[in-house]
C-alpha positions, 0 to 999 in steps of 0.5 A: 289238739290245742297243745299240737298248735303250741308245738308249732308256735312255741317251737318254731317262733324263737328261730323265726324271730330274727325274720319276723315279718308281718306275713309270718307275725300274722300267720303265728297269731292267727294260728294260736286264735284258730287253735284256741277257737278250735278247741273250745268249739270241740269242747261246746259240741263234744264233752264240754267246756272246763268249769274252770273257764270262769275262774276269778283268777282270770279276771285281771286277765280279761281286765288287762286284755279289754283295757289294753285293747281300748288303749289300742283303739284310742292310740294316735299311732294305731295305724303303726301298731294294731297289728302288735297288739295281736302279739300280746293277745296271743300271749294271753291265749296261750297263758289261758288255754294252758291252764287247762292242759292235762298232763300229757298235753303240758308235757308235749308243749314243754317239750316243744319248748325244749326242742325249740330251744335246741334248735336256736342253739343249733342256729347259733353255732351255725351263725357263729362258726359257718355264717359269721353274723352271730353278732350282727343277727343272733337268733331272737334279734338281740343278744339281751333277748336271747340270753333271756330265752336261755335263762327262761329254758334252764329251769325248764331243762333241769326240771325235765332232767335234760341236762345237755339242754341246761348246759347248752343254754348256759353256754348261750348265757356266757356266749351273750355277755348279757349281764342283765341275764346274769343278774336274772338267773342270780335272782332266781337262784338266790329265791331258790335258795332262800326258799330252802332256808328252813331251820338247820338248811340255813347252815347248809346253804349259807355257802350258796348265798355267799357264793351267789353274793360274790358273784353279784358284786363283779356283775353290777361292777361290769355294768357300763356307764354308757349303758346305764345312762342309755337305760336312764334316758329310755326310762325317762322317755316312758315316764314322760309318755305316761305322765302325758296320757296316764289312763290311756297310754299311747298304745300297745308297742307304741314306744318305738314310735313315740319315745324320740318326741320325749327325748330332749334335743341332743340327749344321749341314745335318742332312739330305741325300740323298746324302753328296756324296762318291761314294766315302764314300757307297759305303762306307758303304752297301755295305761295305768288301769291296764297295767294295773290288772296285768302286773296283778296277774303277773305276780299272783301268777308267779306266786301260784307257781311251784317246782322249778318253773317257778324260777323261769318266771322269776328270772324273767320278771327280774330281767324285765326291770332293765331289759326288754326280753318280754316285749319280743314275741317269741320270749313273750309267748314262751313266758306265758306257756311257764307262767301258766298253772293247771285250773283247780276247778274239776269237771266239764260242763256242756253249754246250751245249743243256743249260747254255742251257736251264738258264740260260733256265729260271733267267732265266725265274724271275728275271723272274717273281720280279721282276715279283712283286716289282715288284707288291708294291712298286707296291701298297705305294706306293699304299697308303702314298699313300692312308694318308697322305690318311687322317683316321682311323687305323683307315682308315690301319691298314687301308690298311697292314694287307697291308704290316704283315704282310711283312717287307719292307715292315712297318718302313716301314709302322710309321714311316708310321703313327707319323708320321701323327699323327692325333688319338688320345686313348686314351693320352695325346699321341702314344700311339698314335704312340709305340707304332708308332714303338717298334714300328718301332725293334724292326724297325730299330734304326737308323731316324732317323725313329723316333728322331727322332719319339720324342724329339719326343713324349718331349719333352712334360712328365711324359715326362721318364723315357721321354726319358731311356730313349729316350736312353740306348737311342740311345747304345747302339745308336749307340756 
């Protein structure tokens, strides 16, 4: 049953990623959660639950989930990012539950990924030759993310002897011109060749290794200086974030909102959604304890993989050193399926009725709480859109008044009011905006939006003392 849920999520999410708005994101997250809960419920009141649910290899998974969630609760950006944590949690659930698929269920899930890849290829062809927007809005939102997706699917296609799909994915990799994907593919191929170097096989594979090395040289040569400089700037921002909050981090997916505050004025490529290094980004966002647990799981699971799918995982892990492909939910979910390995603990066990009933009651409370939170999130999103369209400050305040009264949405609402820049001469140019932005800093002293907007307001003639005070306060926060 659960594999059918994954057919929907894993098969369609790559095509939908480019239009991944909040309602769709929440729907996919809840589909994964409901599928996993239904699977557990049917097992608890039917044939039993797999004995491997408590395997020690899952301990880092639960530790990473708990520590990352604590980081989210402590995040100064939680009003922006709390829905994003659900994407990470959905990936963990996919990895965990896929470990208990039988051969038939795993085959269905992998077939869904394969058919999804065909859909991605078809959409790319349609965009390139009919709509003409492949370059501007490719599937998976970005050329590098699309290239990583294709690189992960290639070993799966080869494993299933689907030569046509493998060729289509190679076409996508070449089409995207992603050097990161090329390096990831070369690394995976190199690991594959090295795994076959036993005794006399060294002579048989020496030409393959030489060929890989020959291809790698021009790939490194083609790396553009501005691309390298941009990545160095983003990596410095991520390291600065980690240095300031090494234990708690800033919360999963917070790099988008925090990184501008960690870039020096006039820095090369000041803004990016991702750090272009998954490991640094996860470390900065979730803190060291969560990162240690998660990275331990990643690399131990990669070592345990066998067959050609092992090289999908290796390619993704290598690609993540220089790009953000695993930060894209659809890519991350496919990766988590490919990362999973079957449980080695045989048999089933029926829980006690009391324990099953308590778990069921907790699951119901969880679902109700999430539904209420989803409704609040969607309501705030609609209010934000309406407020942004207002031409009158009082009307914008009225739209956002419910959000201003909540701890979760107060900071985002204040920042939005500060950025609206609606004409208001009550206290001089920018007066009302500066009030909102100063209030936003009281809620979140790391707000790059508030610091930047206040710097622009206080740069006006006659506000030199305020500008100096703002800079002094900023240096105290970002020591």
